[in-house]
Steps between C-alpha positions, in 0.01 A plus 500: 500500500256801512419688188689827443321814617376693189537888539428769249792586250514853637548382859766249410696773295467733805660233721768433236568890503518512886745183511733630242490860645579385848779277384676771300455744782682270744764421252571869409514627865880435500582707175547847670702342780774343289773761525466546879429130571819401307705773655400374839619147436826602328602717788384235756657203330719615207830411666396163636504154349123510430326491162502875453866518619596272218280704259664823635847365440400393151353845427817667621709283269269603208561876585230556739685770699182648678225348713261677255625319192472167692147564602400568141661180387367287764149656449505399142616155570224450774234627252620285215527187728139537586385567156705220355337238747164654426557455117605135545237395769185690379439259202562201729231628755276577206544147363428348831195709544371344177532158671376554856311830474556873534384549862734229645808648328407863620469371854842334480688808349338756714564298816861476401521861434361590850770273654775658295392862602489366868850388452591853381368630832769326688779536243787617714752403240507556126480133408163477654374783263649313206312187618175680515539630138588144396183359656294793373639466138428121490155544646415793255249306301203698619475720191525209252235305696279799535530566128387144433208544736395804313528300176283234654204731567505694170436382151713587198322825435540623864855370540650845472269617785623230728874575422430872555377437853843319584684783322335784689544320832872458431530869400326630807690260730832646369360843593380439861761238605805738485291785650412265802850369534657855502261634749528180726879534503469812724392271781721238678462251771743523779804281411857462590812404288452149380723225642362228278315432178154579637360807683311817440660751252434860396265387229284253696194718493461506118571120517210457747269695257611284217455172703160612631380585140617158375325321798175702438521410130538137594191513716310686228574220247431224757158643604372668169694404195301229286676234305468629141633177327262217569651147496342404172678792322849424644581214260433752220719768631823581316772387739759715327456873571580774250844634515697774333704225345189395307509840322659352181199262457237769522322518170443882488810694421332797638457334853875394480615846422276656766622260756857567419459880509339461838792285623747761398300783670455306811877440532547871495215557743597236757854616486387849597255356752784308677736792519272783577519469883882505475494804279268691744751409769802630298332820388289596812590267778136377496376276779252219442217741599610748232501221252137409599390838382699454170333166428153649572576787251618247247192299556270800458671576169452156372128467604435847337663390182294176501183714526615737223610208279128391442429842340821501304436146369167624352687774301832335416449126536685250726818492295564875485422527877790244554721690268421834685573341839840370381603838351411673836695228676803561289505862574434448873771244528749735329377788723580309820839362364605873451430598854850547645557374869620858585153635413369352816668800688248724330216364711152547380606569140679165478203316652262660254707396213531147637126456573426635154719228338371216726134614465533489112645145515211390717244692280655323194482153664126579579443553118713209389409195707117487464520576125769235451269243655204628290712479179605139571132412563387677179765336292408153628221261390252440786627152545866628566439809704553326842831340368635814338428719811673240709804524282487876522492474878784253502704751292443757777620245763817450287545878489505503888794250488697681255434863582589529869826325478613685187419840644671408823810389329511830297446700803752301699772529222451869423401615845231724336156475377578653162561172303200337659252762378697567175463118436135516576470786235690304239285187563208701397619545142472139386174474687355801323632374168321171549168659608515736214496211241208334667162502304208667656270213650197613295712496174713194560504209252371170635837359505676799644 
């Protein structure tokens, strides 16, 4: 066996960033397409004996009297299905990477993702779309493995730096992926009405882009990504990955409370994130292309906030920046909740009000997420930083399971966005109360 290639830390972290970024871009391409994608399959198969036909009948029995309400419910279920599989399988992939190496697991998961997106290209029936999300969810171990690779090449003092690289890649991926998906939806391959399970569909172009990115990512890892966990260290690797369920065993009460506040916030945020494209359809009849510009605007607000946060931290400290972000988010959630559907008839005035609320939520998120990670790092001993940051990320993954389906059920039951966004505003109250009681890191007791 040849010796592993030794590359500078900076180059390895750059490769980790690129791998995670491309993975998230490919995954999030579908986000702005959900309402129109689901509407297409409901209208094409909703009265048949197919999977979506059975789901359609169940939704009608539950009170889904419009196609729109059904798309909201099915979108939430699809998002939760993917996130649940990711939550379950990510620790498994991470543990396997401890035994056989990071690079090998990355090649397996990326190759599987490329094949799942290729299947989406030819998803003439809805069950094929569901199959692609099942496969993608089960193979969504890339983030856990990339985080482990970042930990491999950083020591305890630089662990936060390595985790920040992964976090920034995820954030930027969620900005550019929906933009690419929304713009690509304006182009279609020539296709005819499907007579079987496989064939081109109206969303095959975004699927081709997602598949191409995944395949390019696979080639990148095969050609350039080094093995960061040499064989002699694999026997020493912890086979059990940090999980949100380990939160009770964390020694620092400040870390426990910070992680719980982050979980509460992310449930609210992911619920909003999952329903936003349905809300724009209801208020303004937005197309996927319109949603692309909305996601670009939200991403710009988040990036601006992250830059501003560095200056605010110097004046206020990390804890107060998190509190400020949550206070802004509470007001913004309430603002959007109070936008009545009839206001959409006012045209530009309604859109200005809507963009203000969504922009503030994104701005608040840009303040909160980096500062929460920094707080957990500051509250942790050097020997526990990696584990505690892993638990924090696991809490965020759990929020992506709970938030979308909860928001979808509220939207489906009430037929309005009001209760979804009011729920988000109310969730901010316990989160703010928890953060308010946290010690400032530089003043905390050793046993905090």
